[in-house]
N, C-alpha and C positions, 0 to 999 in steps of 0.2 A: 393365372395368378397362383403363386405358390402358397401352400398351406402354412398357417401358423402352427406352432408345436401343439397348442391346445386343440386345434382342429384335427390334426393327425391323431392325437390321443383319443378324441371323441369318435373318429371313424373306426379306429381299432376296436373300441368298445361296441359300437353300433353294427359293425360289419359292412360289407361292400354294397349291400342293397340299400342302405340308408342314405338319405340326402340331407346334407347340412344346408341351413338357410344361407342365402347369399346376402351380403351387406348391400345396402342401397348405394353406398359410396365406397369406392375402392380405398381401403385404409392405407394403402401404400403411399398415396399422395400426401396425406398429413404426416405420415412417418418420415418421408423425405424432407418435408418442410421442418419438422421437429429436429431431425438430425442435422440439418443445415444450421438451425439456430443453436444447437449444442456446440457445433464446430466454431461458430462465431463467438459463443460465450467463452469457450476455452481460449480462443485467441485473445479475447478481451481480458481475461484473467492474466495471460502472459504479458500483455501490453501494460496492464495495471501494475503487475509486479515490477516490471522494469522502471516504470514511472516512479513508483514508491521508492525503489532503491536509488534512483537518481536524486530524488528529493532528500532522502536520508543522507546521501553522500554530500550533496550541496550544503545542507544545514550543518553537517558535521564539520565540513571545511570552514564554513562561516564561523562556527563556534571556536574552532582552533585559532582562527585569525583573530577573533576577539580576545581570546586568552593571551595570545602573544602580544597584542596591542596593550592589554592591561599590564603585562610585565614591563613593557617599554614605558608606559605612563608612570608606573611606580618608580622607575629609575631616572626620570628626567627632572630637571630643575626648571624647565620651560625657558631656559636662557636667563633666568634671574639669579641673584646672589643669595644663597641660603644663609650666608653669614649675616645678612641684614634682617633684623627682626620683622620689619614691615613686609619685605619680600618673601621671607620664610612663611609668614601667615598666608600670603597669596598662593604660594606654592602648595601649602597644605590644603587650602580651600579648593584649589583647582584639582589636586589629586582626588579629594573626596568627591567632587562633582563628577569627574570623569570615571572614577571607580564605580560609583552608584549607577551611572548611565551604562557603562559596559556590563556590569553585573545584571542590570535589568534586561539588557539584550540577550545575555547568556541564558538567563532564566526563561525568557520567551522561547529561545531556540530549544532548550531542554523540553519545554512543554510541547512544541511542535514535534520534536523527535519522539516523545512518549506517544503522542497521538498516532504518528506514522507507524510506530512499532505495533500498536494495537491494530491498526488497519492492516499491517503486514500479516498479523496472526489470522485475521479474518480471511484474507486472501488465501493464505496457506490452507485454511480449513475448507475453503471452496474447492481447492484442488483435490481434497480428500474425498469429495463426493464420488459415490460409485458412478461408473460410466452411465450417464443418463440417456444414452442413445436408445432409441426404440428398436 
């Protein structure tokens, strides 16, 4: 079993005749298990980063689609005649209902994107951890 750096330093202080105590359990087994867990953790972070980016891209695309749909709705007469007061009233009411519905969806998407942005920051901070391998 190879020495830890602190064991080497202690031997240097004590001299060649001194005997260091032996651990009851070889610490290299838990070190190997811990290092394997660190590798899995790092892989999990990478997978999570990709998943968050995919979510952000998907929600952004959805938001852009909603904005475009809102513009289309603003410009439509729903096949009715705006020149007729009764139909103009229906068109305006339909515009309002659809605009509110679309805006509500856009607001929800903005909320999701904000949460994903915060999650992305946390994940980035996890990457900044010092190498936690033993």
